[in-house]
N, CA, C, O and CB atoms as a CASP TS submission, in Angstrom:
PFRMAT TS
TARGET T0000
AUTHOR 0000-0000-0000
METHOD Language model
MODEL 1
PARENT N/A
ATOM      1  N   UNK     1     187.679   1.503  97.782  1.00  0.00           N
ATOM      2  CA  UNK     1     188.155   1.016  96.527  1.00  0.00           C
ATOM      3  C   UNK     1     189.256   1.987  96.691  1.00  0.00           C
ATOM      4  O   UNK     1     189.099   3.077  97.242  1.00  0.00           O
ATOM      5  CB  UNK     1     187.167   1.063  95.144  1.00  0.00           C
ATOM      6  N   UNK     2     190.628   1.470  96.087  1.00  0.00           N
ATOM      7  CA  UNK     2     191.891   2.215  95.920  1.00  0.00           C
ATOM      8  C   UNK     2     191.910   2.561  94.381  1.00  0.00           C
ATOM      9  O   UNK     2     191.592   1.834  93.439  1.00  0.00           O
ATOM     10  CB  UNK     2     193.232   1.322  96.412  1.00  0.00           C
ATOM     11  N   UNK     3     192.299   3.668  94.375  1.00  0.00           N
ATOM     12  CA  UNK     3     192.737   4.186  92.697  1.00  0.00           C
ATOM     13  C   UNK     3     194.097   5.102  93.133  1.00  0.00           C
ATOM     14  O   UNK     3     194.706   5.451  94.144  1.00  0.00           O
ATOM     15  CB  UNK     3     191.225   5.425  91.685  1.00  0.00           C
ATOM     16  N   UNK     4     194.153   5.271  91.385  1.00  0.00           N
ATOM     17  CA  UNK     4     195.633   6.141  91.835  1.00  0.00           C
ATOM     18  C   UNK     4     194.929   7.465  91.273  1.00  0.00           C
ATOM     19  O   UNK     4     194.349   7.384  90.191  1.00  0.00           O
ATOM     20  CB  UNK     4     197.486   5.619  90.896  1.00  0.00           C
ATOM     21  N   UNK     5     194.963   9.016  92.155  1.00  0.00           N
ATOM     22  CA  UNK     5     194.560  10.002  91.690  1.00  0.00           C
ATOM     23  C   UNK     5     195.593  10.915  90.781  1.00  0.00           C
ATOM     24  O   UNK     5     195.157  11.798  90.043  1.00  0.00           O
ATOM     25  CB  UNK     5     194.046  10.562  92.725  1.00  0.00           C
ATOM     26  N   UNK     6     197.316  10.561  90.927  1.00  0.00           N
ATOM     27  CA  UNK     6     197.872  11.455  90.318  1.00  0.00           C
ATOM     28  C   UNK     6     199.477  10.366  90.243  1.00  0.00           C
ATOM     29  O   UNK     6     199.942   9.657  91.135  1.00  0.00           O
ATOM     30  CB  UNK     6     197.745  13.097  91.201  1.00  0.00           C
ATOM     31  N   UNK     7     200.058  10.635  88.681  1.00  0.00           N
ATOM     32  CA  UNK     7     201.185   9.665  88.811  1.00  0.00           C
ATOM     33  C   UNK     7     202.329  10.856  87.807  1.00  0.00           C
ATOM     34  O   UNK     7     202.232  11.836  87.069  1.00  0.00           O
ATOM     35  CB  UNK     7     200.730   7.724  87.999  1.00  0.00           C
ATOM     36  N   UNK     8     203.078  10.213  88.233  1.00  0.00           N
ATOM     37  CA  UNK     8     204.605  10.850  87.768  1.00  0.00           C
ATOM     38  C   UNK     8     205.796  10.535  87.285  1.00  0.00           C
ATOM     39  O   UNK     8     206.555  10.507  88.254  1.00  0.00           O
ATOM     40  CB  UNK     8     205.093  11.276  88.487  1.00  0.00           C
ATOM     41  N   UNK     9     206.309  10.311  86.424  1.00  0.00           N
ATOM     42  CA  UNK     9     207.552   9.681  85.600  1.00  0.00           C
ATOM     43  C   UNK     9     208.669  10.073  86.844  1.00  0.00           C
ATOM     44  O   UNK     9     208.796  11.170  87.389  1.00  0.00           O
ATOM     45  CB  UNK     9     207.923  10.547  83.765  1.00  0.00           C
ATOM     46  N   UNK    10     209.301   9.031  87.065  1.00  0.00           N
ATOM     47  CA  UNK    10     210.510   9.431  88.184  1.00  0.00           C
ATOM     48  C   UNK    10     212.080   9.112  87.259  1.00  0.00           C
ATOM     49  O   UNK    10     213.174   9.471  87.693  1.00  0.00           O
ATOM     50  CB  UNK    10     210.355   8.156  89.909  1.00  0.00           C
ATOM     51  N   UNK    11     211.904   8.452  86.074  1.00  0.00           N
ATOM     52  CA  UNK    11     213.135   7.839  85.547  1.00  0.00           C
ATOM     53  C   UNK    11     213.129   6.356  85.470  1.00  0.00           C
ATOM     54  O   UNK    11     212.342   5.704  86.156  1.00  0.00           O
ATOM     55  CB  UNK    11     214.266   8.236  86.357  1.00  0.00           C
ATOM     56  N   UNK    12     214.028   5.764  84.611  1.00  0.00           N
ATOM     57  CA  UNK    12     214.132   4.332  84.008  1.00  0.00           C
ATOM     58  C   UNK    12     212.739   4.076  83.912  1.00  0.00           C
ATOM     59  O   UNK    12     212.038   4.636  83.070  1.00  0.00           O
ATOM     60  CB  UNK    12     214.953   3.163  84.895  1.00  0.00           C
ATOM     61  N   UNK    13     212.131   2.919  85.070  1.00  0.00           N
ATOM     62  CA  UNK    13     210.760   2.626  84.870  1.00  0.00           C
ATOM     63  C   UNK    13     210.254   2.676  86.492  1.00  0.00           C
ATOM     64  O   UNK    13     209.663   1.898  87.241  1.00  0.00           O
ATOM     65  CB  UNK    13     210.526   1.075  84.006  1.00  0.00           C
ATOM     66  N   UNK    14     210.718   3.786  86.581  1.00  0.00           N
ATOM     67  CA  UNK    14     210.001   4.251  88.330  1.00  0.00           C
ATOM     68  C   UNK    14     208.865   5.287  88.052  1.00  0.00           C
ATOM     69  O   UNK    14     209.218   6.361  87.565  1.00  0.00           O
ATOM     70  CB  UNK    14     211.339   5.230  89.598  1.00  0.00           C
ATOM     71  N   UNK    15     207.955   5.147  88.228  1.00  0.00           N
ATOM     72  CA  UNK    15     206.790   6.236  88.510  1.00  0.00           C
ATOM     73  C   UNK    15     206.484   6.443  90.226  1.00  0.00           C
ATOM     74  O   UNK    15     206.683   5.622  91.121  1.00  0.00           O
ATOM     75  CB  UNK    15     205.239   5.628  87.687  1.00  0.00           C
ATOM     76  N   UNK    16     205.926   7.853  90.329  1.00  0.00           N
ATOM     77  CA  UNK    16     205.116   8.382  91.785  1.00  0.00           C
ATOM     78  C   UNK    16     204.107   8.438  91.448  1.00  0.00           C
ATOM     79  O   UNK    16     203.690   9.107  90.502  1.00  0.00           O
ATOM     80  CB  UNK    16     205.354   9.667  92.509  1.00  0.00           C
ATOM     81  N   UNK    17     203.307   7.517  92.391  1.00  0.00           N
ATOM     82  CA  UNK    17     201.938   7.120  92.611  1.00  0.00           C
ATOM     83  C   UNK    17     201.287   8.072  93.713  1.00  0.00           C
ATOM     84  O   UNK    17     201.723   7.996  94.862  1.00  0.00           O
ATOM     85  CB  UNK    17     201.888   5.585  93.050  1.00  0.00           C
ATOM     86  N   UNK    18     200.137   9.074  93.373  1.00  0.00           N
ATOM     87  CA  UNK    18     199.403   9.009  94.707  1.00  0.00           C
ATOM     88  C   UNK    18     197.761   8.636  94.545  1.00  0.00           C
ATOM     89  O   UNK    18     196.888   8.899  93.717  1.00  0.00           O
ATOM     90  CB  UNK    18     199.578  10.521  95.454  1.00  0.00           C
ATOM     91  N   UNK    19     197.824   8.019  95.563  1.00  0.00           N
ATOM     92  CA  UNK    19     196.455   7.230  96.146  1.00  0.00           C
ATOM     93  C   UNK    19     195.174   7.971  96.697  1.00  0.00           C
ATOM     94  O   UNK    19     195.340   8.967  97.400  1.00  0.00           O
ATOM     95  CB  UNK    19     196.875   6.375  97.360  1.00  0.00           C
ATOM     96  N   UNK    20     194.024   7.563  96.431  1.00  0.00           N
ATOM     97  CA  UNK    20     193.055   8.364  96.832  1.00  0.00           C
ATOM     98  C   UNK    20     192.934   8.280  98.249  1.00  0.00           C
ATOM     99  O   UNK    20     191.901   8.699  98.771  1.00  0.00           O
ATOM    100  CB  UNK    20     191.889   8.091  96.190  1.00  0.00           C
ATOM    101  N   UNK    21     193.988   7.723  99.049  1.00  0.00           N
ATOM    102  CA  UNK    21     194.071   7.624 100.563  1.00  0.00           C
ATOM    103  C   UNK    21     195.176   9.006 100.747  1.00  0.00           C
ATOM    104  O   UNK    21     195.175   9.345 101.931  1.00  0.00           O
ATOM    105  CB  UNK    21     194.751   5.854 101.193  1.00  0.00           C
ATOM    106  N   UNK    22     195.789   9.584 100.184  1.00  0.00           N
ATOM    107  CA  UNK    22     196.507  10.459  99.951  1.00  0.00           C
ATOM    108  C   UNK    22     197.974  10.079 100.246  1.00  0.00           C
ATOM    109  O   UNK    22     198.834  10.937 100.443  1.00  0.00           O
ATOM    110  CB  UNK    22     196.023  11.483 100.566  1.00  0.00           C
ATOM    111  N   UNK    23     198.231   8.674 100.268  1.00  0.00           N
ATOM    112  CA  UNK    23     199.507   8.053 100.172  1.00  0.00           C
ATOM    113  C   UNK    23     200.474   8.906  98.996  1.00  0.00           C
ATOM    114  O   UNK    23     199.881   9.315  97.998  1.00  0.00           O
ATOM    115  CB  UNK    23     199.236   6.419  99.768  1.00  0.00           C
ATOM    116  N   UNK    24     201.177   9.030  99.057  1.00  0.00           N
ATOM    117  CA  UNK    24     202.044   9.015  97.411  1.00  0.00           C
ATOM    118  C   UNK    24     203.703   7.552  97.899  1.00  0.00           C
ATOM    119  O   UNK    24     204.485   7.437  98.843  1.00  0.00           O
ATOM    120  CB  UNK    24     203.046  11.634  96.937  1.00  0.00           C
ATOM    121  N   UNK    25     203.479   6.872  96.744  1.00  0.00           N
ATOM    122  CA  UNK    25     204.410   6.270  96.722  1.00  0.00           C
ATOM    123  C   UNK    25     205.469   5.768  95.671  1.00  0.00           C
ATOM    124  O   UNK    25     204.926   5.580  94.582  1.00  0.00           O
ATOM    125  CB  UNK    25     204.004   5.643  97.177  1.00  0.00           C
ATOM    126  N   UNK    26     206.745   5.509  95.671  1.00  0.00           N
ATOM    127  CA  UNK    26     207.405   5.756  94.453  1.00  0.00           C
ATOM    128  C   UNK    26     207.567   3.820  94.131  1.00  0.00           C
ATOM    129  O   UNK    26     208.013   3.039  94.973  1.00  0.00           O
ATOM    130  CB  UNK    26     209.112   6.936  94.704  1.00  0.00           C
ATOM    131  N   UNK    27     207.062   3.405  92.684  1.00  0.00           N
ATOM    132  CA  UNK    27     207.282   2.249  92.696  1.00  0.00           C
ATOM    133  C   UNK    27     208.343   1.735  91.255  1.00  0.00           C
ATOM    134  O   UNK    27     208.076   2.214  90.153  1.00  0.00           O
ATOM    135  CB  UNK    27     205.858   1.678  92.834  1.00  0.00           C
ATOM    136  N   UNK    28     209.142   1.063  91.357  1.00  0.00           N
ATOM    137  CA  UNK    28     209.942   0.633  90.367  1.00  0.00           C
ATOM    138  C   UNK    28     209.346  -0.410  89.605  1.00  0.00           C
ATOM    139  O   UNK    28     209.178  -1.508  90.135  1.00  0.00           O
ATOM    140  CB  UNK    28     211.130   0.252  90.853  1.00  0.00           C
ATOM    141  N   UNK    29     208.869  -0.123  87.960  1.00  0.00           N
ATOM    142  CA  UNK    29     208.078  -1.328  87.236  1.00  0.00           C
ATOM    143  C   UNK    29     208.949  -2.490  86.443  1.00  0.00           C
ATOM    144  O   UNK    29     208.624  -3.513  85.840  1.00  0.00           O
ATOM    145  CB  UNK    29     207.091  -0.650  86.107  1.00  0.00           C
ATOM    146  N   UNK    30     210.136  -1.881  86.713  1.00  0.00           N
ATOM    147  CA  UNK    30     211.270  -3.379  85.962  1.00  0.00           C
ATOM    148  C   UNK    30     211.064  -4.618  86.198  1.00  0.00           C
ATOM    149  O   UNK    30     211.586  -5.467  85.475  1.00  0.00           O
ATOM    150  CB  UNK    30     212.773  -3.494  86.406  1.00  0.00           C
ATOM    151  N   UNK    31     210.227  -4.978  87.301  1.00  0.00           N
ATOM    152  CA  UNK    31     210.202  -6.613  87.436  1.00  0.00           C
ATOM    153  C   UNK    31     208.803  -7.343  86.183  1.00  0.00           C
ATOM    154  O   UNK    31     208.561  -8.398  85.596  1.00  0.00           O
ATOM    155  CB  UNK    31     209.692  -7.018  89.512  1.00  0.00           C
ATOM    156  N   UNK    32     208.054  -5.568  86.378  1.00  0.00           N
ATOM    157  CA  UNK    32     207.486  -6.341  85.236  1.00  0.00           C
ATOM    158  C   UNK    32     206.983  -6.370  83.970  1.00  0.00           C
ATOM    159  O   UNK    32     205.864  -6.643  83.536  1.00  0.00           O
ATOM    160  CB  UNK    32     206.884  -6.681  85.489  1.00  0.00           C
ATOM    161  N   UNK    33     208.245  -5.962  83.333  1.00  0.00           N
ATOM    162  CA  UNK    33     209.077  -5.675  81.924  1.00  0.00           C
ATOM    163  C   UNK    33     209.279  -7.098  81.833  1.00  0.00           C
ATOM    164  O   UNK    33     208.863  -7.398  80.715  1.00  0.00           O
ATOM    165  CB  UNK    33     210.625  -4.620  81.896  1.00  0.00           C
ATOM    166  N   UNK    34     209.653  -8.027  82.353  1.00  0.00           N
ATOM    167  CA  UNK    34     209.646  -9.842  81.989  1.00  0.00           C
ATOM    168  C   UNK    34     208.236 -10.413  81.457  1.00  0.00           C
ATOM    169  O   UNK    34     208.191 -11.560  81.012  1.00  0.00           O
ATOM    170  CB  UNK    34     209.963 -10.862  83.558  1.00  0.00           C
ATOM    171  N   UNK    35     207.050  -9.579  81.509  1.00  0.00           N
ATOM    172  CA  UNK    35     205.864 -10.294  81.479  1.00  0.00           C
ATOM    173  C   UNK    35     205.563  -9.485  79.946  1.00  0.00           C
ATOM    174  O   UNK    35     205.759  -8.279  79.804  1.00  0.00           O
ATOM    175  CB  UNK    35     204.701 -10.084  82.975  1.00  0.00           C
ATOM    176  N   UNK    36     205.082 -10.338  78.912  1.00  0.00           N
ATOM    177  CA  UNK    36     203.916 -10.587  77.673  1.00  0.00           C
ATOM    178  C   UNK    36     203.826  -8.837  77.299  1.00  0.00           C
ATOM    179  O   UNK    36     204.374  -8.187  76.410  1.00  0.00           O
ATOM    180  CB  UNK    36     201.984 -11.487  78.374  1.00  0.00           C
ATOM    181  N   UNK    37     202.794  -8.393  78.506  1.00  0.00           N
ATOM    182  CA  UNK    37     201.881  -7.493  78.487  1.00  0.00           C
ATOM    183  C   UNK    37     202.845  -6.154  78.320  1.00  0.00           C
ATOM    184  O   UNK    37     202.672  -5.162  77.611  1.00  0.00           O
ATOM    185  CB  UNK    37     200.914  -7.606  79.784  1.00  0.00           C
ATOM    186  N   UNK    38     204.000  -6.509  79.293  1.00  0.00           N
ATOM    187  CA  UNK    38     205.207  -5.110  79.585  1.00  0.00           C
ATOM    188  C   UNK    38     206.296  -5.248  78.561  1.00  0.00           C
ATOM    189  O   UNK    38     207.313  -4.559  78.486  1.00  0.00           O
ATOM    190  CB  UNK    38     206.114  -5.146  81.289  1.00  0.00           C
ATOM    191  N   UNK    39     205.905  -6.319  77.723  1.00  0.00           N
ATOM    192  CA  UNK    39     207.724  -6.491  77.161  1.00  0.00           C
ATOM    193  C   UNK    39     207.605  -5.248  76.173  1.00  0.00           C
ATOM    194  O   UNK    39     208.817  -5.069  76.055  1.00  0.00           O
ATOM    195  CB  UNK    39     208.314  -8.347  76.070  1.00  0.00           C
ATOM    196  N   UNK    40     207.209  -4.554  75.617  1.00  0.00           N
ATOM    197  CA  UNK    40     207.073  -3.184  74.757  1.00  0.00           C
ATOM    198  C   UNK    40     207.928  -2.309  75.622  1.00  0.00           C
ATOM    199  O   UNK    40     208.974  -1.706  75.382  1.00  0.00           O
ATOM    200  CB  UNK    40     205.405  -2.518  74.554  1.00  0.00           C
ATOM    201  N   UNK    41     207.136  -2.419  76.767  1.00  0.00           N
ATOM    202  CA  UNK    41     207.385  -0.946  77.498  1.00  0.00           C
ATOM    203  C   UNK    41     208.740  -1.171  77.731  1.00  0.00           C
ATOM    204  O   UNK    41     209.185  -0.080  78.085  1.00  0.00           O
ATOM    205  CB  UNK    41     206.498  -0.532  78.984  1.00  0.00           C
ATOM    206  N   UNK    42     209.661  -2.015  77.724  1.00  0.00           N
ATOM    207  CA  UNK    42     211.215  -1.651  77.877  1.00  0.00           C
ATOM    208  C   UNK    42     211.586  -0.394  76.643  1.00  0.00           C
ATOM    209  O   UNK    42     212.522   0.404  76.689  1.00  0.00           O
ATOM    210  CB  UNK    42     212.271  -3.274  77.572  1.00  0.00           C
ATOM    211  N   UNK    43     210.978  -0.468  76.020  1.00  0.00           N
ATOM    212  CA  UNK    43     211.746   0.492  75.060  1.00  0.00           C
ATOM    213  C   UNK    43     210.894   2.339  76.078  1.00  0.00           C
ATOM    214  O   UNK    43     209.751   2.773  76.214  1.00  0.00           O
ATOM    215  CB  UNK    43     211.039   0.019  72.662  1.00  0.00           C
ATOM    216  N   UNK    44     212.104   2.749  76.458  1.00  0.00           N
ATOM    217  CA  UNK    44     211.422   3.943  77.563  1.00  0.00           C
ATOM    218  C   UNK    44     210.384   5.060  77.094  1.00  0.00           C
ATOM    219  O   UNK    44     209.566   5.604  77.835  1.00  0.00           O
ATOM    220  CB  UNK    44     212.641   4.871  78.166  1.00  0.00           C
ATOM    221  N   UNK    45     210.572   5.323  75.638  1.00  0.00           N
ATOM    222  CA  UNK    45     209.552   6.534  74.721  1.00  0.00           C
ATOM    223  C   UNK    45     208.672   5.603  74.842  1.00  0.00           C
ATOM    224  O   UNK    45     207.606   6.217  74.789  1.00  0.00           O
ATOM    225  CB  UNK    45     209.861   7.183  72.960  1.00  0.00           C
ATOM    226  N   UNK    46     208.322   3.938  75.038  1.00  0.00           N
ATOM    227  CA  UNK    46     206.714   3.662  75.191  1.00  0.00           C
ATOM    228  C   UNK    46     206.272   3.793  76.634  1.00  0.00           C
ATOM    229  O   UNK    46     205.171   4.151  77.052  1.00  0.00           O
ATOM    230  CB  UNK    46     206.283   2.121  74.693  1.00  0.00           C
ATOM    231  N   UNK    47     207.278   3.458  77.264  1.00  0.00           N
ATOM    232  CA  UNK    47     207.133   3.287  78.966  1.00  0.00           C
ATOM    233  C   UNK    47     206.539   4.687  79.530  1.00  0.00           C
ATOM    234  O   UNK    47     205.606   4.742  80.331  1.00  0.00           O
ATOM    235  CB  UNK    47     208.816   2.975  79.805  1.00  0.00           C
ATOM    236  N   UNK    48     207.185   5.754  79.022  1.00  0.00           N
ATOM    237  CA  UNK    48     206.839   7.296  79.215  1.00  0.00           C
ATOM    238  C   UNK    48     205.054   7.886  79.059  1.00  0.00           C
ATOM    239  O   UNK    48     204.400   8.773  79.609  1.00  0.00           O
ATOM    240  CB  UNK    48     207.813   8.085  77.925  1.00  0.00           C
ATOM    241  N   UNK    49     204.773   6.854  78.017  1.00  0.00           N
ATOM    242  CA  UNK    49     203.187   7.149  77.562  1.00  0.00           C
ATOM    243  C   UNK    49     202.301   7.005  78.172  1.00  0.00           C
ATOM    244  O   UNK    49     201.304   6.840  77.469  1.00  0.00           O
ATOM    245  CB  UNK    49     202.698   6.597  76.689  1.00  0.00           C
ATOM    246  N   UNK    50     202.066   6.968  79.482  1.00  0.00           N
ATOM    247  CA  UNK    50     201.446   6.361  80.048  1.00  0.00           C
ATOM    248  C   UNK    50     199.888   7.337  80.387  1.00  0.00           C
ATOM    249  O   UNK    50     199.910   8.568  80.424  1.00  0.00           O
ATOM    250  CB  UNK    50     202.379   5.881  81.090  1.00  0.00           C
ATOM    251  N   UNK    51     198.423   6.392  80.643  1.00  0.00           N
ATOM    252  CA  UNK    51     197.894   7.051  80.963  1.00  0.00           C
ATOM    253  C   UNK    51     197.358   6.664  82.535  1.00  0.00           C
ATOM    254  O   UNK    51     197.667   5.646  83.153  1.00  0.00           O
ATOM    255  CB  UNK    51     197.208   7.249  79.971  1.00  0.00           C
ATOM    256  N   UNK    52     196.279   7.998  83.107  1.00  0.00           N
ATOM    257  CA  UNK    52     195.230   7.835  84.243  1.00  0.00           C
ATOM    258  C   UNK    52     194.534   7.422  83.563  1.00  0.00           C
ATOM    259  O   UNK    52     194.543   7.534  82.337  1.00  0.00           O
ATOM    260  CB  UNK    52     194.673   8.843  85.069  1.00  0.00           C
ATOM    261  N   UNK    53     193.563   6.690  84.423  1.00  0.00           N
ATOM    262  CA  UNK    53     192.254   6.136  85.076  1.00  0.00           C
ATOM    263  C   UNK    53     192.092   5.242  86.005  1.00  0.00           C
ATOM    264  O   UNK    53     191.949   4.039  85.787  1.00  0.00           O
ATOM    265  CB  UNK    53     191.559   5.658  84.316  1.00  0.00           C
ATOM    266  N   UNK    54     192.111   6.067  87.685  1.00  0.00           N
ATOM    267  CA  UNK    54     192.275   5.274  88.540  1.00  0.00           C
ATOM    268  C   UNK    54     193.486   3.978  88.613  1.00  0.00           C
ATOM    269  O   UNK    54     193.848   3.106  89.403  1.00  0.00           O
ATOM    270  CB  UNK    54     191.102   4.928  88.552  1.00  0.00           C
ATOM    271  N   UNK    55     193.753   4.373  87.549  1.00  0.00           N
ATOM    272  CA  UNK    55     195.243   3.031  87.477  1.00  0.00           C
ATOM    273  C   UNK    55     195.850   4.200  86.529  1.00  0.00           C
ATOM    274  O   UNK    55     195.336   5.232  86.098  1.00  0.00           O
ATOM    275  CB  UNK    55     194.971   0.839  86.460  1.00  0.00           C
ATOM    276  N   UNK    56     197.617   3.432  86.315  1.00  0.00           N
ATOM    277  CA  UNK    56     198.145   3.492  85.154  1.00  0.00           C
ATOM    278  C   UNK    56     197.808   2.765  84.095  1.00  0.00           C
ATOM    279  O   UNK    56     197.530   1.586  84.311  1.00  0.00           O
ATOM    280  CB  UNK    56     199.156   3.365  85.278  1.00  0.00           C
ATOM    281  N   UNK    57     197.759   3.173  82.983  1.00  0.00           N
ATOM    282  CA  UNK    57     197.848   2.256  81.871  1.00  0.00           C
ATOM    283  C   UNK    57     198.300   2.383  80.443  1.00  0.00           C
ATOM    284  O   UNK    57     198.189   3.516  79.975  1.00  0.00           O
ATOM    285  CB  UNK    57     196.809   1.886  81.764  1.00  0.00           C
ATOM    286  N   UNK    58     198.716   1.587  79.771  1.00  0.00           N
ATOM    287  CA  UNK    58     199.445   1.734  78.354  1.00  0.00           C
ATOM    288  C   UNK    58     198.902   1.722  77.216  1.00  0.00           C
ATOM    289  O   UNK    58     197.754   1.296  77.344  1.00  0.00           O
ATOM    290  CB  UNK    58     200.262   0.893  78.124  1.00  0.00           C
ATOM    291  N   UNK    59     199.232   2.069  75.754  1.00  0.00           N
ATOM    292  CA  UNK    59     197.888   2.133  75.122  1.00  0.00           C
ATOM    293  C   UNK    59     197.945   0.443  74.269  1.00  0.00           C
ATOM    294  O   UNK    59     197.099   0.116  73.437  1.00  0.00           O
ATOM    295  CB  UNK    59     197.747   3.772  73.904  1.00  0.00           C
ATOM    296  N   UNK    60     198.621  -0.080  74.517  1.00  0.00           N
ATOM    297  CA  UNK    60     198.807  -1.379  73.972  1.00  0.00           C
ATOM    298  C   UNK    60     198.132  -2.352  74.630  1.00  0.00           C
ATOM    299  O   UNK    60     198.323  -3.545  74.396  1.00  0.00           O
ATOM    300  CB  UNK    60     200.084  -1.733  73.924  1.00  0.00           C
ATOM    301  N   UNK    61     196.979  -1.749  75.827  1.00  0.00           N
ATOM    302  CA  UNK    61     196.607  -2.411  76.951  1.00  0.00           C
ATOM    303  C   UNK    61     196.610  -2.991  78.026  1.00  0.00           C
ATOM    304  O   UNK    61     195.671  -3.426  78.693  1.00  0.00           O
ATOM    305  CB  UNK    61     196.428  -2.710  76.880  1.00  0.00           C
ATOM    306  N   UNK    62     198.097  -3.001  78.266  1.00  0.00           N
ATOM    307  CA  UNK    62     198.563  -2.862  79.456  1.00  0.00           C
ATOM    308  C   UNK    62     197.997  -2.398  80.813  1.00  0.00           C
ATOM    309  O   UNK    62     197.961  -1.168  80.857  1.00  0.00           O
ATOM    310  CB  UNK    62     199.346  -2.272  79.227  1.00  0.00           C
ATOM    311  N   UNK    63     197.670  -2.826  81.620  1.00  0.00           N
ATOM    312  CA  UNK    63     197.507  -1.570  82.769  1.00  0.00           C
ATOM    313  C   UNK    63     197.840  -2.475  84.005  1.00  0.00           C
ATOM    314  O   UNK    63     197.884  -3.689  83.809  1.00  0.00           O
ATOM    315  CB  UNK    63     195.725  -0.707  82.911  1.00  0.00           C
ATOM    316  N   UNK    64     198.034  -2.073  85.036  1.00  0.00           N
ATOM    317  CA  UNK    64     198.640  -2.663  86.787  1.00  0.00           C
ATOM    318  C   UNK    64     197.699  -2.250  87.948  1.00  0.00           C
ATOM    319  O   UNK    64     197.685  -1.036  88.150  1.00  0.00           O
ATOM    320  CB  UNK    64     200.314  -1.850  87.331  1.00  0.00           C
ATOM    321  N   UNK    65     197.265  -2.663  88.391  1.00  0.00           N
ATOM    322  CA  UNK    65     196.147  -2.599  89.381  1.00  0.00           C
ATOM    323  C   UNK    65     196.658  -2.076  90.813  1.00  0.00           C
ATOM    324  O   UNK    65     197.485  -2.563  91.585  1.00  0.00           O
ATOM    325  CB  UNK    65     195.484  -4.073  89.528  1.00  0.00           C
ATOM    326  N   UNK    66     195.799  -0.800  90.903  1.00  0.00           N
ATOM    327  CA  UNK    66     195.946   0.412  91.975  1.00  0.00           C
ATOM    328  C   UNK    66     196.902  -0.488  93.250  1.00  0.00           C
ATOM    329  O   UNK    66     197.975  -0.077  93.692  1.00  0.00           O
ATOM    330  CB  UNK    66     194.048   1.100  92.647  1.00  0.00           C
ATOM    331  N   UNK    67     196.058  -2.078  93.784  1.00  0.00           N
ATOM    332  CA  UNK    67     196.871  -2.859  94.881  1.00  0.00           C
ATOM    333  C   UNK    67     197.969  -3.219  94.495  1.00  0.00           C
ATOM    334  O   UNK    67     198.734  -3.307  95.456  1.00  0.00           O
ATOM    335  CB  UNK    67     196.332  -3.993  95.384  1.00  0.00           C
ATOM    336  N   UNK    68     198.527  -3.524  93.371  1.00  0.00           N
ATOM    337  CA  UNK    68     199.810  -3.299  93.194  1.00  0.00           C
ATOM    338  C   UNK    68     200.839  -2.706  93.279  1.00  0.00           C
ATOM    339  O   UNK    68     201.896  -3.082  93.785  1.00  0.00           O
ATOM    340  CB  UNK    68     199.909  -3.321  92.740  1.00  0.00           C
ATOM    341  N   UNK    69     200.482  -1.359  92.587  1.00  0.00           N
ATOM    342  CA  UNK    69     201.417  -0.324  93.099  1.00  0.00           C
ATOM    343  C   UNK    69     201.242   0.075  94.206  1.00  0.00           C
ATOM    344  O   UNK    69     201.899   1.026  94.627  1.00  0.00           O
ATOM    345  CB  UNK    69     201.496   0.703  92.468  1.00  0.00           C
ATOM    346  N   UNK    70     200.356  -0.520  94.922  1.00  0.00           N
ATOM    347  CA  UNK    70     200.344  -0.013  96.747  1.00  0.00           C
ATOM    348  C   UNK    70     201.353  -0.527  97.214  1.00  0.00           C
ATOM    349  O   UNK    70     202.290  -0.004  97.818  1.00  0.00           O
ATOM    350  CB  UNK    70     199.106  -0.524  97.825  1.00  0.00           C
ATOM    351  N   UNK    71     201.109  -1.887  96.850  1.00  0.00           N
ATOM    352  CA  UNK    71     201.937  -3.250  97.590  1.00  0.00           C
ATOM    353  C   UNK    71     203.288  -2.903  97.717  1.00  0.00           C
ATOM    354  O   UNK    71     203.918  -2.740  98.762  1.00  0.00           O
ATOM    355  CB  UNK    71     201.927  -4.733  96.699  1.00  0.00           C
ATOM    356  N   UNK    72     203.823  -2.766  96.126  1.00  0.00           N
ATOM    357  CA  UNK    72     204.847  -2.719  96.170  1.00  0.00           C
ATOM    358  C   UNK    72     205.291  -1.153  95.721  1.00  0.00           C
ATOM    359  O   UNK    72     205.985  -0.992  94.717  1.00  0.00           O
ATOM    360  CB  UNK    72     205.241  -3.817  95.515  1.00  0.00           C
ATOM    361  N   UNK    73     204.987  -0.385  96.273  1.00  0.00           N
ATOM    362  CA  UNK    73     205.469   0.895  96.317  1.00  0.00           C
ATOM    363  C   UNK    73     207.014   1.512  97.922  1.00  0.00           C
ATOM    364  O   UNK    73     207.406   0.896  98.913  1.00  0.00           O
ATOM    365  CB  UNK    73     203.727   1.699  96.453  1.00  0.00           C
ATOM    366  N   UNK    74     207.257   2.415  97.564  1.00  0.00           N
ATOM    367  CA  UNK    74     207.923   2.655  98.944  1.00  0.00           C
ATOM    368  C   UNK    74     207.292   4.336  99.245  1.00  0.00           C
ATOM    369  O   UNK    74     207.245   5.147  98.320  1.00  0.00           O
ATOM    370  CB  UNK    74     209.952   2.506  98.825  1.00  0.00           C
ATOM    371  N   UNK    75     206.821   4.699 100.705  1.00  0.00           N
ATOM    372  CA  UNK    75     206.208   5.584 100.708  1.00  0.00           C
ATOM    373  C   UNK    75     207.376   6.990 100.701  1.00  0.00           C
ATOM    374  O   UNK    75     208.470   6.955 101.264  1.00  0.00           O
ATOM    375  CB  UNK    75     205.235   5.326 101.817  1.00  0.00           C
ATOM    376  N   UNK    76     206.937   7.944 100.078  1.00  0.00           N
ATOM    377  CA  UNK    76     207.481   9.111 100.281  1.00  0.00           C
ATOM    378  C   UNK    76     207.054  10.099 100.803  1.00  0.00           C
ATOM    379  O   UNK    76     205.982  10.626 100.506  1.00  0.00           O
ATOM    380  CB  UNK    76     207.784   9.455  99.511  1.00  0.00           C
ATOM    381  N   UNK    77     208.076  10.613 101.920  1.00  0.00           N
ATOM    382  CA  UNK    77     207.798  11.381 103.162  1.00  0.00           C
ATOM    383  C   UNK    77     207.171  12.775 102.608  1.00  0.00           C
ATOM    384  O   UNK    77     206.826  13.654 103.398  1.00  0.00           O
ATOM    385  CB  UNK    77     209.237  11.607 104.112  1.00  0.00           C
TER
END
């Protein structure tokens, strides 16, 4: 089962995630902001207030499947 073990804010709507397989990827979450669950996260002050519990989540109930993050991320060397 894929999980996120660490997450760091990178600027704008981009995060870096380390997954339980040791791979680190950079993910731009801008495309998700068009969906109702993520709309209020257009406010960067709210966007940066994420938590980590096997994946990233926000206080408004929005979260993202680790598989989505892995698939849409770019590997960091």
